C-alpha positions, 0 to 999 in steps of 0.5 A: 485149790491153792496155787503154790509153786513147788519150786522156783522155776516151775512156771508154766511154759507160756510159749507152748500154750500160745502155740496150742491156742493159736488156732482159736475155738478152744474153751479153757478156764485157766493156764493150768488147765491148758498146760495140764499141770499136776495141780489141775489134774489132781482137782479134776480126778477127785470128787472132793479134791485133796481129801485123800492126801490132806485129811482135815485136822481137828477143826479150829473154831477161829478158822471156821469163823464161828461160824457165820463170820465175824464171830470173835468179839474184841477181847476185854471189852466190858460190853461183850456178853453172851446171848440174852433171852428174847423177851416177847411183846407185851403188846404186839404191833398191829402191823406185825404178823408172826412169821410174815416178813415186813419190807421197808425202803431205805438207802445204802451207801456206796463210796458215799453215794446212795443205792436204793434198797428194800430190806426184808425184816422178820419180827424186827430183825433185818435178814435180806437186802433187795434193790428198790425198783423205784430208785434210779441207782438200783432199779431193783438190783443189788450187788455183793456188798449190799447183800452183806450189809445184814452180815455187818449189822450183826457182826459181833466184832462191831464196836459196842461201847465208847472207849476212852484211851482204850477203856470202856466208858459211858456215852454220858462221859463222852458227852461231858468231854464233848461239852468241854471241847465245845466250850474251848471251840466257842471261846477260840472260834474253833481255833486248833480244831479240825474235822476229817470226813469221808466222801459223802453226798448227804445234804443233811451232813453238808448242812451240819458241816456248814453250820459248824463252820459258821459257828466256829469260823477257825475250824478246819475241814479236811476230806480223806477218801482213799477211793476218790476219783476226782479227775472228772470234776478237775476236768470240768473245772478246767473246761467249764469253771464248775465241778460237774460229773457225767451221767451216762445214758446207755439206753440211747447208746449204739456205739460205746468206747471205753477208755479204761472205764469199768462202768459195769463194775465200778462207780455209783451208777454201775447197777443202772448202767449194767441194766441199760447196757444189757437191754441194748444187747438183748437179742432174740430174733435175727432182726434185732439190733445190738449196741457195740462196745470197744474197750481200751483198758489196762487191768482186765475188768468185767466191762472189758469181758463184755466188750466186742473188741478189747485192747489191753494197754498200759495205764500210762498209754491211755492218755495217748489213745484219748489224744489220738481219738480226740484229734481224729474226731475233731480233725486236728493234728497230733493223732500219731503216737497212739498205741492203738492199731490204725485199723482198729482206730479207723473202724472205731472212729467210723462206728462213732461217726456213724452213730453220731449223737447216739455214740458214747465215749467214756473215760475211766474214773481213775484216769487223768483229767486230760482223758476226761476232757478228751472224752467230753470233747469227743462226745461234744464233737459227735453231738452226744453231749446232752444225749448219751452223756449229760453233765450235772452238778457233782453230788459229792462236791464239798468245800474243804480245806485240803486232804489228809496230807494237808491235815498232817502238814497243818498239824505240824505247822499250825496249832491244830491240836484236836481232830475229830475223824468221822468214819475215816481210817487213815492209819490203814488207808493213808498213802505211802510216805505220810506218817499219820501215826506220828502226826496224830500222836502229837494231838491233844485230842483225837476223837474217832467215830466208826463202826469198828475199833479199827487201826485209827480207833486204837490210837484215838483218845475217844472212840465212839461206836457208829450206828450201822446204816440199817440202824440210822436216820440220814439222807443221801444222794444217788449218782444222778443227784436223786435224794433219798432217805435212810431209815433204820430197820432196827434199834442200834444193837450196840448203842451206836450213834449216827454221825449226825448225833456227833455233829449235833453234839459238837454244835452244843446240842447234846440230847439230839434225837436222830429222827428229829434232826433229819425232820428239822432238816427236811422241814419242807416235807409235810407229814404226807410227803415225809411218809411218801418219801419213806415208803417210796425210798426216793424223793420225787423229782429230786434228780439233778438237772443237766447243765448245758456246757460248751467244750473249749477247742483247746481243752482249756490247756489240759495236756497229756502227761509226758511219756514215762520212761522205762519200767513197769506200770503199777495199776492200783484197784479197789477190791470189788468186795472189800473196797478199801478194806472197810468190809474186810470183816465180812466173811461172805465177801472174803469168800466170794470169788473175784469175777476174773481171777476167782481168788478168795481170802486174799489178793495177788499181784496180777501180771500178763503171761508175757511178763510172767514169762520174762520174770520166770515166775508162776502163780503164787511165786512172790515178786517184789514191787518197788516204786517211789522208794517203797516196796511190797512183796506179793504173790504173782498171778498170771491173768490172760489179757493183762497188758504187758509190763504192767502189774495190778495191785488191789486194796482191801487186804493186809489188815490185822484188826478184826477176827475175820479180816485177820484170817485173810491173806495178802498184802497192803497195797496202800504201802506202795501208793503215793498220794491219791494216784491210781497208777504209777510209772517206772516201777521195778519188779524182782522175783523172790525165791519163795512162794505164797498160798493163793486160794482160787476156786477156778478149777473147782467143779471142772467139767472139762472137754464138753460143750459148755459155753456156746457163742457166736457173733451177731452176723453168725447168729443172723446167718444161723440162728440155731448156732448152739446146735452146731457140732453139739451132740444130739439129745436122746429122746428115750430114757429108762428114768421115770416120767413125771406129770405136772398138773400144777406148776412146772418151774423152770429157769433160763439164763441169758449168757449175753446179759451175764456180766459175771458180777457175782451178785447172784452168788451173794444173794443166794448165800444171804437168802439160803443161810449158806455158811462161809467155810474159811481158808482151809476148806476153800483150799480143799474145794469145800466151799458151800455156795449153791451157785457158781459163776464159771469164767471161761476163755477162748482164743490166744492166751495174750488176748482171749475172749472172756465168758461167764456162765452161772451154774445152779442146780439144773433141776433135771427132769431125769435127775441122776442124783435121785435114783442113787440115794439109798434113803430117798433124801433126793426126791422129785416134787410135784412141780418139778423141783429136785428137792433135798430132804435134809433130815433124811440125808446120811451123807453118802454123797452118791448124789454128788458123784452122779451129778454131771454138773457138780452143783451139790455141796457136802457139809463137811463140818459144823460151820454154824453153831446150834448151841443156844449158849454159844449163839451170838448176834451173828445168828440174827442174819439167818432167814427163818424160812430156810433151815440151817443145815448141820454137818454131814448133809448134802445141800444145793440150789432149791430154786428158792422153794421157800419163795415158791411156797410163800406165793403158792400159799398167798395164791391159794388164800386168794383162790387164784393161780400164781401169776407169771413173774410173781415168784422171783428167785434170789439170784434173779432178783439181784441180777442187775442185767436181768440175765435170769428168768424164772417161771412156770413153763406150763403157762404158755405165755410165761416169759420163761417159755418165751426165753426158752423158745429163742433159737439160741436156747440150749441145755447144758450137757443135754446129750446126757439126757438129764433134761435140765429145767435150767437152760441157757441162751448162747452168748451173742456179741457184736464185733465189727465185721472189718475187724473180725471174720463175719459169720464166725461161730464157735462152741467149746 
């Protein structure tokens, strides 16, 4: 649905909602649902929302993304061409068996840090990303951005040829121009030259930059990283005299305090941290223990949603909380002025002191150096420094001459006339008040190296296409310093070049081979060690060693900032999928709902219910946000649990370059950001008199009024392990539906709601595995998105400070499936192993099965989202999994428990004359999940893990009173609140 205020002043009555929800216990999805708005009623009353009142217009091929995303190439490029015929092998490689995938280990980049991956390749075509279980940063898991790497690889919008002043040129012409540049720099020792680099942890890249600075002593090096969070290193320099970064050990932590840190959703260690955090909270027996998390945060995050106690405060107040916590733990004066309730602070400090060296205080990466210093001091005073938190040499530390602002000043002040931009796109990501276009326009030579012809590339004299990371040789370091190699899965599709080749050319090596370059750098690895590093995906024993430090008692003079005056706090955040906008052309990521707001294809200005009430604005109504002489217009979006007098703006949108990126809606938050700040104080908000469309999926497939999410505290679970049965309707024991024997396997799934953090990795992995098409803005607005798996977000409690719950909902694969008996053509069938299968070539699109499904997990293909015409097919078709059919218009589709993976393992087991082993079949959603919330297996095996999960006392089936007997069941969510702050024994179900 889209949220558009019908007229000014149509805001929801927040006070009425407060009164209704004051008693607690009620589960709700959104404010619209609780208020019963006409928009919400329209969506729950129609199986296919809005179809009666807005029949789709004639499909626009551009709007439908043509149709796997990023389908329109840049107009006018000579390198653009229609799909060519595939030439068969003259001599097939010995290791290649047609139809059998091959897997390679490599490493993907995340904000400059490495996350290990295993890439599935079919006949030389990468199709699916999985996590490398041997890599410390992935531990076998992935996230949505990693899943989309194969989509960006085959993106036809990628830059295809070198451009000179916007016109196609050859790589030879580019090298001639670089040869002239090398001659000038050699004569002048690099005078007038500058390199602009992004965040990187590549040892080889650092060595090349050092070599260039040695060769050209007057060459300048600048760094532009719009998502940089250097506060931890600033604090470590002040406290310890060197650039250090923290590494956390959640597997050892009993009590955790987060000071505005989204460690489950942000940062290079997020997947590993999520795994360790969930492992300490997995409860199956009343005697099990759980860690406890206190979250003090501004913008609601998935970390705050997982917290046992959450306090929403303005971002500018976090320093006061950190100062109060540090003063209390160290027994110093100055604990007054903290916005934290004294009872909460006392309970929090008692918990930390009780945990001792197993306590952990985490500072948010976007917070100030003082907050980080206070967190270091708190951990040191608890004895946790060296146990739950270690400090290592920063993997991304790089000696530079300044940032983007310093470069622009140098261009105007010093004789810098040549800039080589390596991947950065400063014309989009530059802070407000910095006219990069004017500075770059004065250059004699601007060279841009990047994956796309982006905003900066359009201004460049020379643009060189970059090789995708799945086409490149390189190296990179993880959050803990572990080094791993990046190896190509495919020859560059568009003649892209790696950054190492460009730097080699700037050093006078014009015929450099990327493999030879990296082998020359890693000369200490012999052939056996090299092959092992490639095979394993990591270099053994390469993690950074912890550094022993002592925190000075006065925090080295670091002080909290002066209290801000009146006004609104603006919190800037990176979009979880698009980041700073570099992934804006990936339709999978544009259409993936954001974890808490469920917004797609755009962004909004997030505000609290109280702030919206004060401003008299509703969802979708435009507000003007002004700060430091700049302003932006953005649609408001009311978020329960958001701090008052604070507005959250997200990066990643507002781009006009790229066929998919230009389709999205939203504002560009970089227009309001000063320098590298992550929050600003003293802003002003004024409502406009118009509205904007905000597309959200939060009302789609609503199952109102029924017991969905069931939850309890740890104390309540210990008193009543069977809490999920409390007040729940009993499941019938008899049925008119036929029974099914299962002589072989009986596949089943269990999902632990205590472990699910709502990160959406499962949804993205399902889309990549099963060739699920994005549908575009208009179809999403109608409720026609095609994701086979959704993650519902629920609230419970008061509107200003609710609890948050996540529930993944795939097809239930019911034993007594109501969809099967109503299909007139037998397209929905029950298989011998218990799957509810969909036979696409039988389906005639009656949609009876969807009407009869109480879980609303079936998707109807309204339009041809994917082209089958070989004359029109482009490179985007290469992302398809050949083991899954590409569906056509007019058929129903849904989750299959990844039947193609089941079949592959069954065939292998039959060849080896054995049974399928427990855990051998892993579904795409299960494999991607960083917290291992999903368990899949054969329930006929009594010792299978899925059987053990289903035997847990908190296991329950969704809507089991309907007697559908679903194969997918849930483990009720268990939290661990402090009994001094919450009613002990409290248990609720909604």
